[in-house]
Each structure stands twice: as structure tokens, then as C-alpha cells.
N, C-alpha and C positions, 0 to 999 in steps of 0.2 A: 504493500500500500504506500501511497505518497506520504512523506514525512510530515506534511502539513495537514493531513486529514485528521478527523477526530479519532480519538481512542474509542473503540467500540463499547457500547453500553454492555455492562456485565463483565467486562474484562477486569482481571485482577492485576492492578498496576503495582509494580514493586513488590509483588507477592504479598500485599497487605491491604490495598485499597480497591474495593469493588466499585467500579465506575457506574454511577446511577444515571447521570444526565449531564450534558454540557449546559452551563448556566451563564457563560460569558467568555469574553476573549477579545483579542485585538490582533495587531500585526505581528506581535512577538510571542504571544502565548495564548493558551486556552485555560479556562477555569471550569472545573467539573464539580458537581455534587458527587460525593463518593461515600462509601461506608467503610470505616476503619475496622477491619476484622479483628485486630488485636485489642483496640480500646472499646469496641462495641458501640460506636456512635457515628453519626453523619459528620462529614468534614467537607471543607472546600479544598480541592486539589488544584494547584496552579502549576502548569508545566510550560516549558519553552516549546515553541514551534520549531520544526526541523531547520528552517533556514537561519533562525536565530542561534541555534546551537553551534553553527559554523562561524559566528561573529563574536570574536573575543570580547569586544566592548559590551555587547548585550549579555553575554554570559557573566561578565564581571558585575554588571549592573544588577542582574538577577541574584547573584551571590550577595551583593551588598544589601538588597532588599531583605534577604533572609537574615543577615546579620543585624540589621536595624530592627526588624520585627521581633527577633528573639529577645530584645531588651524591653519591649513595650508590654505593659500589663494593665493599662487603664481600661476600665470596662467599656469605654466609648471607642476603643480601638479594636479592630478585628484581631482576635488572639491567635498568636503563632503556636503551632504544635511542634513541628519538626521540619527538617529539610534533608534532601539527599540527592542522589544521582542514580536513577533506575537503570539497571543493566539493559543492554540491547536485547531485543527479542524479535520474533518474526512480525510483530505488530508495530513496534516503535524502535527508534534508535536509542542509544544511551541518552537519557533525558533528565536534566536537572528539574527538580520539583520542590515546591514549598507547600506545606499543609497548614491550613488555618481552621478556626471555627467556621462552620457553615452558618453564615448570616442569612436568616430567613426574612429578607426584606427586599425593598426596591430602592433604586438610586433616587436622589433628589432630582436628577436630570429627568428621569422618567415621570416623576410627579409633576414637575414644572411644565413638561410638555403637555400634560393633561390639564393642569390648573392655571398655568401662566405665572402666578405669584402666590405667596403665602400671606396670611394676616400677620400683623405686627407681633402678636403674642406667640404665634407659631415660629416665626423667623427668629425671635429672640431666644426661645427655648432650644430650637435646633442648633443655632450658632453657639450658644453657651456650652452645649454638650460637645460640639466640635472643638471648641477652645479648651475644654478639659482634657481631651485627647492630646491636643497640641502642647498643653502645659507640661504634661509628663514627658513628652518627647523633648521639649526644649530644655527641661532640667537635666536630661541625659545627654544634651549636646547633639540632638537630632533635629533636623529641619525636614518638613514634608516637601515643600517647594512646588506642589502641584495640586493645591486645593481647587476644586471645581465641583459642580453638582454631581457629576458621575462618580466622584470618589467619596461621596457621603451616602451611606445606606440608611434607610429608615425602616425600623422594625416595628410592626404594629403591636398593639396589646396582645398578650398571650391568648385571650379569649377568641381572637380572630383566626387562629391557626386551624387548618384542616389537615387531612392526611396528605402526605407527599405522594407524588405519582411518578412512575418511571417514564412517562411520556407527556406530551402536551406543551403548553407554553411555560414561560418562567414561573408564573403564578401557580400553575398546576403542579409543576415539579417541586416547588418549595412549599406547597400547601398554604399559600397566603392568598388573601382576597384579590380579585382582579382590580386593575387600576381604576375602573369606574365605580368601585365599591365606596360607599360613604366614609369608610374608615380612613381613606386617604384625603378626606376633606377637612380633617381636624387632626393635626400632628402633635397637639399638646400632650397627649398621653403616649406618644411614640418614643422609642429608644433610638439613639443615633450611634452608628459605628463608622469610624473613619477607616478607609481602606487605601490600598495602593501606595505604598512608600517606595515604589519603583524608581522615582526620581528623588527620593530622600537623600539627604546629605548628612554624613556623620562628621562632626567637628571635633577638634582636639580638645578634650575636656578631661581633667583628672589624670593626665599622663597618657591618654589614648592618642595615638598618632595615626592618621588615616591618609592614604594616597587618594587624591581626587581623581574621579573618572571623567569629569568634563574638562576638555582641553581649554587652555587659556583663550579668552575671547569668545567663548561659546556660552550661551544662556540656555538653561534647561527649564522647561515648564510649559504652561499654556498661556499664551500672550494676554488673554483677557484678565488673568488673575496674577500677573507677575509684577513684582515691585520694581520701581526705577533702578534700585541697586542690583536687582537680579538681572534686569535687562542689560545693565552696564557690566555685568560679570564682575562686580566688586566682591570683596569679602562680605559674607552674609552673616547675619545673626537672626535670632528669633523674630525680630521685627519684620523680616521679609514675609513670614507666614502671617503676621498680623495684618499687613497690607492685603495679602491674598484673602484673608478673612473679611476685610472690608468690602472687597470686590464681590465676594460671594454673598455677603449680606445685602448688597445693592440688588443683586440678581434675585434673591429670594423675595425682597420687598416690592420690586417693580416688574419682575419678569424680563428685564432687559439688562444687557451688559452696561457697565459704567461708561465705557468708551467704545466708539464704533469707528470702523474704517473699512475701506475697500480691500485692504491687504493686511497681513499680519504686521508688516512694517508700519502701516498707518496707525494701527492700534498701539503698537509699541511706542511710537512717537507721542501719542496722546498721554500715555502713562508717564513719559519722561518730561513733557513740557506743558500739557494742558491743565489748567487749574481743575481741581476736583469739583464736579458739579454738585449742587445741592440736591437732596431728594425732592421729588415732585410733591406738590400739595396733594393731600393734607399732611403727608409724612414730614414735610419740612418743619412743621410746628410741633412734632412729637419729640420726646426726649431721645428717642433712638437716633434721630438725625445727628445729634451731637456725637454719639458713639461712632457713627459712620464717618463723620467729618474728621475726628481725631485719628481713627485707625487708618484712614486713607491718606494721611499726610505724605507728601513726596519726601520730605525730610524725615528720616526715620527717628531722629531725636525728638520729634514732636508727636510721635505715636505713643500708644500705651507701652508701659515698660514690660508688660508680660501678657500672655494669653489669659492668665487668671484675672488680671485687672480688667481686661476687655469683657470677659465673661460676667464679672460682677456688675459692670456698668450696664450690660445688656439686660440682666435680670432686674436691676434697679429701675430700668426704663419702663418695665411693664408690671413691676410689683411695688405699689406705693409704700407698703410697710417696710420693705428693704431700703427704698430710697430715703426714708426718713431716719434710718439708722446712721451712726457715724461711719464714715468711709474707712475701710481697713487700709492698712499699709501694705503695699505690694512690693515684693522683692524681685528684681529682674533675674533671669536665669544666669548661671555662671558665664562669664565672658569667655567665649571659646576663641581659639586661634586655628585657622586653617593651616594644614601642614602637608607637605609632600614628602616627608621623611618616612620611611617604612611602608609596608604594604598592608592592605586590609586582610584580616584573617579570612582564610578560605573555608566557608561553611559547607560548601557542596562538593568538596573534593577530598580525597584521602580514603 
């Protein structure tokens, strides 16, 4: 079979994971729902596609994603189980893989395509959970660098789950309500999981030294959500993700990107030079507008000092009781230094 084709349903991958269904994927890899025969639970199995296996930079990026996710434990981050390199068989080539919790939810991108925008209360609660995930990563010296609607999964309340199916669309496979179900019209009871640290960056913190995978002068990320310093390929810190969170907040509140352009270059130039627009009325008079304005500052020194600070301000914007309490002191994450000394630990080899 072609190395880019799906692994067959029912196949026992790495002699441990029974493949249930394909639930996602892109140019470089596929994601499957699978049953872990040793642990006795459903998992998400992420594998590289055939052509990516032959590209050292993509293999190294996949290894780095495993190394990053192995450090993250926050309940709003998709939890890492293990990683490895499955031996070649008659069905697939030697294949690097990562195993995560199976998140039974849908992406914010899918929800926004159905609804266009969220209410203020929903947007604030969703983003506060995203920022809790980021806060843990930042304290560990890890940046996400690719916040966008498709990298945030929304899990409905437990009462909404049905039986999983071996066939059908994504909702049937995961046993979750279809996208037109009323449960997706109110996300205030939903749980958020941040996924895809494939463009994540590990910074030198506490003696850890990491070899960068992005060449000098290259910017990694999605243009609509990239900070000015990210676009300039400057040394980054946690405030790059805070800017990305501001752009994501705008998308949730308005259904539109903050900046528009005919090309990626046009969008990038807006992030670099165009003043941040105000939220449209009536959002411009809501307290959440000030949160967006501060997080989206082009000068990172003017942004929130931490993801935890932005999360608190978002909650205070929609919870009057919290807003009336004294504002806590927030401590920025440890100041990291980017380093090119030494190499990243190889998680998927050996």
C-alpha cells in the first residue's frame, strides 16, 4: 500500500494499539482513535505520513512535539501517554508515533464555522481555560506558537456523550453530538483542551539547552495569530503566545480575523505596523475590550506579564464578584534564553 494511505481500521499498530477510526490529519501526519490493548482505554494515535518520514526536519519537529508534550500535565492540555517508533510491516513503514488522551470533542474552528462567533461569556471562559494550559507551558519554558481555532478542542458535558462507533463521521466515531446539536450553542459548561504543540518551542530554562529547529530568518506559525516579534524571528518569550491569544479572542468574539489581507505577507505587515483595531460595538464598551487591547499590544512590554494574568482579567470581565475583589499579583514566567548549544533529547529513537 502507499505510505501515505490510512492505516486500516482494526489493524494492531505497534503490536499494542487497535486502530478504530481516522479522526484527523494534515500534510504531515494522521491522527487515529485507537484502543490501547495494554492500558485498556481509547487513545489518540498520531503518526507521521510516509513522505514526512523521509524529511529530517519534520521528523525532528515530531520528536520535539513528543518531548514538549511529555512535560505538560495541565488538565486543559491534551495529555501525553507515550511515544515510539513502530517497526516496519507489510502495512506501514517504520513510523514515529505519539499517543495522547482521546479528546472527545470538536475544534473551535468547526464550531465557529457553524456559529460564526461566541457570546462574551463563552469566549471569556474558553480563553481562560486556554490560558491555563499556556501558563503551565510557559512556566516550563515552552511556547505553543500556533494558537488558532483548530488547535483548541471543546469537550461537551459528560451527559452528552453517546456510544462510539467504528464508522461514520467524526461525531459518530467519538460518540459526541452533531455540530447542529444545541449543546454547541452554549460553551459555558464545556471543557477546553489545547492540542498540537507541533510548532512549540522549548526554551533554555533551569539549565535545559535546546537546539532550535527553525532556521534563522524563518517564522513558524499561522500568520493571523502571530506576534510582531514572531514574524520578525526575534527571540521569543511567553508574551508571543499572549498576543496569539488576543488574536484568537478577537476571532471568537467577532467571527473575523483581526487583520485581513490578500496574501499572507499583507496580513503579516498589518501585524507589524497597523494599529490594533478596537472591537466593534457593542463589544467596544464591554470590559473584555480592554483585555483584548492590552494582550494585542505590538510592544510586548505593554502586554500582560503572564497567561495567568490575562486569564484572571478575562474572568473578571464577565464575573462582577471577581472584578470587585483586589487584583492579585502576577509573576511572569522565568526569563528563558534561546540556545543553540547541545541537541534536543531524542524521544522517538533508540
